[in-house]
C-alpha positions as CSV (number, residue, x, y, z in Angstrom):
1,M,36.6,57.3,30.9
2,S,35.1,56.4,27.9
3,G,31.7,57.1,26.8
4,S,30.9,53.9,26.4
5,S,27.0,52.4,28.6
6,S,27.6,50.1,31.3
7,E,24.4,49.1,31.8
8,E,22.6,46.9,28.8
9,K,19.3,45.1,29.2
10,I,16.8,43.1,26.5
11,I,13.4,43.5,27.2
12,S,10.5,42.1,25.1
13,I,7.6,44.0,24.8
14,N,4.0,42.8,24.0
15,L,2.1,45.3,22.3
16,R,-1.4,42.7,22.0
17,R,-3.1,45.6,24.2
18,I,-2.7,48.2,21.6
19,W,-4.7,46.2,18.8
20,D,-8.0,46.5,21.5
21,Y,-8.1,50.2,20.3
22,S,-9.8,50.9,17.0
23,G,-7.7,51.2,13.7
24,Y,-6.7,54.8,13.8
25,A,-4.1,56.0,15.9
26,R,-2.2,52.6,17.1
27,T,0.8,53.1,16.5
28,P,1.1,56.4,18.4
29,K,-0.4,54.2,21.3
30,A,2.3,51.7,20.8
31,V,5.1,54.0,20.9
32,R,3.7,55.5,24.3
33,F,3.3,52.1,25.5
34,I,6.8,51.0,24.9
35,K,7.9,53.9,26.7
36,E,5.7,53.3,29.8
37,Q,6.6,49.3,29.3
38,A,10.5,50.3,29.8
39,A,10.0,52.7,32.3
40,R,7.8,50.7,34.3
41,H,10.8,48.1,33.8
42,L,13.8,50.3,34.9
43,K,12.0,52.1,37.3
44,T,12.1,55.7,35.8
45,S,10.8,58.2,34.8
46,I,8.7,58.4,31.2
47,D,10.6,61.3,30.6
48,N,13.9,60.0,30.8
49,I,13.3,57.6,27.9
50,K,14.2,58.0,24.1
51,I,13.5,55.7,21.2
52,D,16.1,55.1,18.8
53,E,15.6,55.8,15.2
54,S,15.9,52.2,13.9
55,L,13.3,51.2,16.2
56,N,11.1,53.8,15.3
57,V,11.2,53.0,11.9
58,L,10.4,49.5,12.7
59,I,7.5,50.5,14.7
60,W,6.1,52.6,12.1
61,S,6.9,50.5,9.0
62,R,3.5,49.3,8.4
63,G,1.9,52.5,8.8
64,L,-0.9,54.3,11.4
65,K,-2.7,51.5,11.9
66,K,-0.7,48.2,11.9
67,P,2.1,48.2,14.6
68,P,4.1,45.5,15.3
69,R,2.8,42.7,17.7
70,M,5.8,42.4,19.6
71,V,9.5,44.4,19.9
72,K,12.6,43.6,21.5
73,V,14.6,46.5,22.6
74,K,18.0,46.7,23.9
75,V,18.2,49.4,26.6
76,E,21.3,51.6,27.1
77,K,22.0,54.0,29.5
78,E,23.7,57.1,28.7
79,E,24.1,59.7,31.6
80,D,20.5,60.1,33.2
81,N,18.7,58.9,30.2
82,Y,17.6,55.4,28.9
83,I,17.8,54.6,25.4
84,L,16.0,52.0,23.4
85,K,17.6,50.7,20.1
86,L,16.6,47.4,18.3
87,V,17.8,43.6,18.8
88,G,19.4,42.6,15.9
């Protein structure tokens, strides 16, 4: 059997709520929020969600205070874990 994943979904996550917080530490909150939203959408625990390096670079590209307003992620399932990757 091949190791490729059979389950793929694309999710659009709006990070507007993160911008309600004061300037500092928005980006770490955005990372947690993305994981929470993906876990809710996939009906799994947040511990099973991992963020790919390319998505992490995009989230942190504007620094600690200004994460992007919206992110599109592709979800791939590998064994028991879900990996969030950047669409594109």
